[in-house]
Phi, psi and omega in degrees: 000136177285135179255120179269329181275137179275145174298140181178238190292318185233167178267125182254145175242138180232161177247169176277004178143343180257188182288153168272157181219140175251113184244135174304136181306325184296338182243013179308318182297342181276350180270116183268352181063224180277352178280167174128161182263350183289161176299321179240118180285170174301321177299317177301318179299318180295322180293338181280350179296127182260121178109190185286328185212150177198165180245142176229138176291137175218116185058228179261020180231190174232147175256150178261117180265128175263095189267209180077281178212155178293138178205143174305136187225138174233171175239127177254099185299330180294341177248356184057041192222134166279132178245128181250124184276105176268314179201135173184151179287324181217160175299318180301315179298314181298310183293330178295331181275352186298308185303312181293320180295322176298320183291333185247006184296147175263097189280141172282171177301145181273157171242159179252133185231121176266126179236143179275359182152216184303148177237160178240126179263127180198175179293125185294348177286339182276144170294144181300329179286355182243023182294343177288349181258004184219170173299128174207163181220124176273128180243115180283117177237145173290139177299145176136188182275144178230144167270130181242126177229154184230152177204155171252145183217155175227085183285351178208168184299332180237023182234119177232141178207162174246150174240140166233107187256136179250129178233119182294131178261146173256174184302324180296327179284338181273334186295337180279355182273152177280000000 
C-alpha cells in the first residue's frame, strides 16, 4: 500500500481504496468486511454510504463509515475529531491548519451515534476479527451518545481536509429529541 501520510506527530490509517470504518470493539467480530456469502458484503454496504459520514448497523451497535473518498485519517482527541488528509505538502502543514479550520468549518447536519466504548478505525474491506493484520487505530471513547458532524475545509491554498467531529451528548441534550 502506498503511504501518503508521513510518519510523525500522529498515527494515520489508510485504506486500500474503499471507505474507512470506526466500529465499537464489542462488535468487531460481527464485521465481515469484503468476505461473506451474502449478495452484498459488509464492505459493499460501507461503499454505499453517500457523503462524508454515515452509520451502519453492526451487531447490536452502529459503525461510523468515513465515506466519500479514501484518505489517510487520524484522530485528534484534543478536538474530538477525525482528520482526513485530502491534500497538503506535509503533515506539519496539515495539522497546523486544523484549529482555525475547525473554527470556520461549514458543518453538515449531525447524526447521533451511540457507542458502548472504544472504537477501532480501519479499512472496511477487512474483517473486524483481523484488525491485527492491517492498519488500524483504537480510539478510546466514553460510552454513550455522540453528535457526529462532518465538514470539508481548505485552511491553505494547497491544503484540503475533511473533519468528522464527535461531541459527547448528555441526557439533557437527548431529552429534547423525538
